[in-house]
N, C-alpha and C positions, 0 to 999 in steps of 0.2 A: 367761400368762407367756411359752409356748410361741411364741406369734404376734409376740411382741417380740423374741424370738431370732431368728427367721426373718428378720424386718426387717433387725436389726443384721447379720446375715449376710449379706444380699443387698446392702445399702449398703456395707459392708467389700468386697465383690467388686467392685461397681461402682466405687468410690474406686481401688481396687488394680488395676483394669482402666485407669483412666484414669492412674495413673502410670505402670504400665508402657508405655504406649504414649507418652507424654511422654518418657519414657527411651529407648525404640526410634527415637523421631522423630530423635533425633540423631546416628544412625548413617548413615552415606552409601547404605548398601542398602535402606535403611527409604524407600518413595514419599513423596514430599514432592506438598504441594499445589501445582497450577500455577494462575499467575493467568491466566484467560482474559479477554481484553477482549471486551466486546460492541460491535459496531458501533455510530459515532455517526452519527445522523442531523445531516446537513450542510445539507442542501437539502430545501425542502419538495417532495413528490410533485408538486404541483399546479405548480411552475416546469420541473419534468423532463418533464411529459406530452409536451408539444410537441419534445422532442429529436429532434434527427435525427442519422445519422451524417455526419461534416464531409466536405467535399467533398475531391476529389483536386487538385491543382494542380501543374504543371511546375515544377520548379528546379533549374536546370543540366542535366542528363541525365536526372534523376529525377523521379518522381511521389512527391510528399509529400501527405501528408492535412494538413488543418488549416487555417488563415487563411493566404492568400498574404501575404507581407511582415511577417507579425508571428510566427508559430508554426506549426511543421510537424514532421511524424514521417513517418520512412522506417521500413516495416516490410516487408520483403521476403518474411519468411513469413507474413506476414498475423498475425491476433489468434487465439490457439488458447487454450483453456479448458487449465490445470494443466500448462502446456507453457513452462517458462523459453524465452526468446528474445531474440536483441539487435534493439533497436530505436536509432533515431538520430533524436534531438531537434533540431532545427534552429530558430534565433531569431533574430529581425532588431529594427533599431533599438535597440541597445544603446549606451548610449553611453559607458560606462565598463567595463574587462575585467572577466571574469567568473570568472577564476582565484581559486581558492579559496572561491567563494562557495558557500553552503548551496542547493542545489537539490534541490527537493522536488515529488512528485507525489502528489496525492489522486485516487482512483478513486471517482467517485461513482456507484452504481447509478443508472440513469435509471428502473428499476423501483420500487425503494424509497427510494433518498436515502440510502442509507447509504454510508459513507467505509471503503475499505480501502487499505491499503497494497500496493503492486506492484512498486516498486522492489526489486533483487534484488542483494545484495553478500556473496560467501563463503557461496552458496546459503542466505541467509535473508532474509526481508523487512526491510526498513529502511524508515525513516521519511524520510531524506535524505542525500544524499551530497555531498561536495564537488565543485564545478567545477573539472575538470580543465584544463589549459593547452591551449587550442585555438585553432587558425587558421579563419578564414573558408572555407568550404566550400558548394560547390552552391549559390551565391550567398548563402547566408545569413552573417550576421557571426557567429554561434558555433554551434558544434555539441556535442553530448554523446551519446557512447554508452552505452547502459544495458542491463544485462539486466532484464527485467519478466518478472512471470507473473500471469497472470488467475486467480480461483478459482472462477467461475461463469460459464455462455456468456448472455451477455446483451447491451444497451447499457450502455456505460461512458462518463463523462465523465471525462477527465483533465485535472485542473486543476494546472497548471507553476506554479511559484512560486520565485523565487531571493531569497533573503534576505528571505522573508516577504512579499516582492511579488509580485503575481499577473503573470503575463506572458503567459497566455491559455489557453484551452480547446480540447480536441479531443472529439469524441464518436466512438466506435468499436465496431464490433460483435464481439464475441469469440464464437465459434463453438466 
């Protein structure tokens, strides 16, 4: 009978602890669980093995990186790890105005194929932004200044989308 009492006491303490934690979790000062997203594999590594840094090309008076006449990126400070920087996306051959459309950039690691967010808005990484009203600049049909931050030093393929339509990719080296 003595062992039975010990088991009852231990179980009662365990149930009491669970009830106490449930009650405490309702208060704002109690630490909450954080939903951590694991990176999503979007491109098989085999497809990325031959990836090279996108070439530079002249557009107006600037050197852009990307594909001339399609998509280009002006990056005056280069690509630095964990350093927010302003970058200027340039896009050509747009049949309709882009104002108000959703702009999204998926950064795909060339080494692992993992996808990450790099666009910054209000000091937070975001999945997409609304394209502002812009005029043609540097010989491109449209441009969009954004802040981006890269988490790891490596090669990243930046896939750009407007309203879920792929507009091009640029591979950059983050140091």
